Structures are given as C-alpha cells and as structure tokens.
Legacy VTK file of the C-alpha trace (Angstrom):
# vtk DataFile Version 3.0
C-alpha trace
ASCII
DATASET POLYDATA
POINTS 64 float
-11.028 2.698 5.981
-7.995 1.071 4.408
-6.100 1.404 1.160
-5.880 -1.263 -1.535
-3.513 -1.998 -4.390
-4.950 -2.159 -7.908
-3.503 -5.491 -9.053
-3.706 -4.724 -12.775
-1.507 -1.627 -12.295
0.966 -2.959 -9.729
4.486 -3.533 -11.063
5.445 -5.571 -7.965
8.407 -3.248 -7.330
8.122 -3.611 -3.544
8.504 0.079 -2.698
5.278 0.166 -0.713
6.025 -2.846 1.472
9.002 -1.222 3.160
7.366 2.187 3.613
4.278 0.940 5.439
4.622 1.822 9.145
2.096 -0.864 10.113
3.489 -3.803 8.096
0.109 -4.034 6.379
1.568 -4.742 2.922
2.848 -8.165 1.957
3.628 -10.243 -1.119
1.099 -13.009 -1.769
1.164 -15.133 -4.934
3.449 -12.688 -6.765
1.172 -9.743 -5.929
1.275 -7.137 -3.178
-1.792 -6.878 -0.978
-2.784 -4.593 1.886
-4.281 -6.150 5.002
-7.277 -3.919 5.786
-7.099 -4.903 9.468
-3.591 -3.434 9.753
-3.912 -0.444 7.388
-4.563 2.864 9.145
-3.920 5.018 6.047
-0.750 6.041 7.948
-2.850 8.095 10.345
-0.732 9.160 13.269
2.512 8.483 11.393
2.269 10.527 8.181
-0.020 13.126 6.620
-0.658 10.945 3.555
-0.642 7.169 3.002
2.950 6.251 2.189
2.051 3.453 -0.222
0.460 6.025 -2.521
3.397 8.419 -2.084
6.145 5.933 -2.984
4.335 3.952 -5.675
5.854 4.669 -9.110
2.499 4.061 -10.831
-0.072 6.752 -10.159
-3.396 5.652 -8.626
-2.246 2.118 -7.833
-2.600 2.498 -4.050
-6.096 3.864 -3.569
-8.777 4.010 -0.861
-10.630 0.688 -0.628
LINES 1 65
64 0 1 2 3 4 5 6 7 8 9 10 11 12 13 14 15 16 17 18 19 20 21 22 23 24 25 26 27 28 29 30 31 32 33 34 35 36 37 38 39 40 41 42 43 44 45 46 47 48 49 50 51 52 53 54 55 56 57 58 59 60 61 62 63
C-alpha cells in the first residue's frame, strides 16, 4: 500500500518531496502527489513514512 497527500490540506511547502527515500513525491500542477508505484511507506528505510513525519499539517500524508 502507498501513502497519498490530501490536496485540500497540503500547503505545498515541499518538505515531503526531499524526505522521500524513493523519490515518489513530485510537484504536478502546483500540487504534490505521491506515485503509488514508487511509494513503499519508507519500509526498509525508516520506521514510519517520512512524508507524514515532516509534514507541518497533521493528517495530510495518509495511507491511500
């Protein structure tokens, strides 16, 4: 399973893009999206998904 970004809550700060170890997060049409084919929920790299950890808005990066 992958994570997703809740568009209505995203502030487009960019914090998540640089923390993703799989380069699964990118800016598309002024909105950050997570590529579900690349997202591993940081398994093997971190104990918790880093997008959710670094996001300044709670519950913006959530399980898809």
